[in-house]
C-alpha positions, 0 to 999 in steps of 0.5 A: 543080313541083307536079302541079297547077301545071305550068311551063306556067302560068308567065307572064313577070314583067310589072312589073320589081322595084326595081333596085339596083347592086352594085360590087365592089372586089377588093383587100385588104391581106391575105386573112383566113383565113376569107374566101371572097369574091373578095378579093386581097391587095395585092402584098407589096412594097408597104409600105403600102396607099396608094391614090392616082391617082398611083401607089399600090398599087392601080391606081385610075384603071385600075379606074375606067376598067374600071368605066366600060367595064363599065357601058357594056356593061350600060346596055341591061339597065336602060333608064333604070330608077331605081337605088334603092340602091348597095352597094360591097363587097369586098375592102376598098373603103375602100382606095380614095381619096375622089377615086376615089369622087367620080369613080365616083359622078359617072360613075354619075350621068351614066349612070344614073337614080340615085334622089335618096334612094338608099342608097349604102353603102361597106364599110370596114375599120378597118385602112385608114383615114387621117385625113380619109378618111371625110370624103372618102367623105361628100363623094363621096356615100357616105351609109351605112357598113358597118364591118367591126369583127368584134370589139372584142377584140384577141386575137380579132382577131388569131386572125381574121387581121384587120389592125386591133386594138381601138383601131383599131375604136373610132377608125374608128367615132368617125371615121365619126360625126365625119365626119357619118355617122349611118347606120352598120352595125357588122359583128360575128362570134361563135363565134370561136376561144376565145370565151366567151358573155360575151366575145361579149356584151361585143362587142355591149355595146361596139358599142351604146355607139356607138348604131348603127342597124344591126348585122350579127351572124353566126356564124363559119363554115368555108368551103371554099377558105379557110385556116381550112377546111384548118386549122380553129381551135378553135371553141366547141362547139355548146352554147356557140354556142347560148348565145352566140346565145341570150344575144346575141339576148335582149340585142339585143331588150332594147336595141330591136333587131329581127332582121329578117333571119337575121344582120341587126339594126336599130332601127325603120326602119333596115334595110338597103334594099339587103339588103331588095331582095336578100331580096325578089327584087329586081334588081341590076346588077353592076359590078367583078371577080367581081360577081354580078347579077340582072336582069329582062329586057324579055321577062319572063325573069330573068337571073343573070350574073357578071363576070370574077373575077381583077382583072388579067383584069378590068382588061385585058379588051376588050369585055364583062367578063361571064364568064357568065350564065344564065336562071333556068328557071321550075321553079327560080324557087320555090326561088330566090325562097324562098331569099331571102324566107325569110331575112326574119324576117317573110317576104313576102306570098304576092302577092309570090311571083307578082309576082316569079316570074311563077308562080301560088301553086298551083305550090307549093301542095302543098309549102306545105301540107306545110311548114305541116303540119310547122309550118315555115311560118305560114299565109297568108304566106311566112314561116318559123315559129320552128321553120322559122327554126331548120331553114331549110335543111331547110325549103328542101329541100322546094322542090327 
């Protein structure tokens, strides 16, 4: 902390921020070689991904019971606060049946104060969809889909280890539209093995043919503890990566999209409400194997916690499924807040820093001035300049 803004000036957060709910489904058909998420392949002896409550590859009923018990243990954390958004991620949540989500959301509504206009998102993999599955998701109460296309080029999909091809990607988006989903995110990656700038642009053009209100468009990175990290593929060099991003960003802007966040693009008013709550340092309850949460407690402190990671251990746990937790120390709050807020292209108000951390702005006054003198932050707002966005990690290091 800056010398004129000691930890002693910390005042616990008095008003709780908006609350979201994250639910993790840890299973997938096959682990992708670039994936470092908590995902676990279905046992190889299963010929299909069939997931029914009567004996499919995934123990749906047992997982539903575990989620219900998990929620019961955490209810005291939220004390009737309204849930503004729900995000179901994975893994591959679309492996689960419509009946699973119908029962899950019914249970959540019976136990939680879910806002009538809550945004409820499900991640879907084009390689896991049967006829009528999107309709069942819609009927269950899902109102937003995030479809993990990654690319419309079958060669690139094969290089990424995806279980779907280009045709399946097209079919999934069309099926989502036919099922009545108008709030659809298409998830795309760039900087793929052997990808040229023109191929990356073609992926964007193809996605925009479907008129999605939102795109996630981000660069493939090699993460530790992944197959690609131990055996790196031949990726485009830095010059090609820059050309891909520059041309793609220009194209999306011309089509009326705004990059409101580091890797998220939307048309007016269609940003992901769930993600915005993350980046503005909101709270989120966590359910499911390996899920992470952040909650403002009644005493004004802020707690991060995480759930048992291995699916079998999560299913068989008796009592609390929380594997660990910690209280964010006041001296760590500025970096925690800014790591999120500065992902937003327009940043946040200085007032929000005080509201969400309980700290006066003077606690980081010297560091803010240094960053502004270096043209990394704009004046009178917690917002990175174009230069600051390009060197975001370096900017954040000033607040360590």
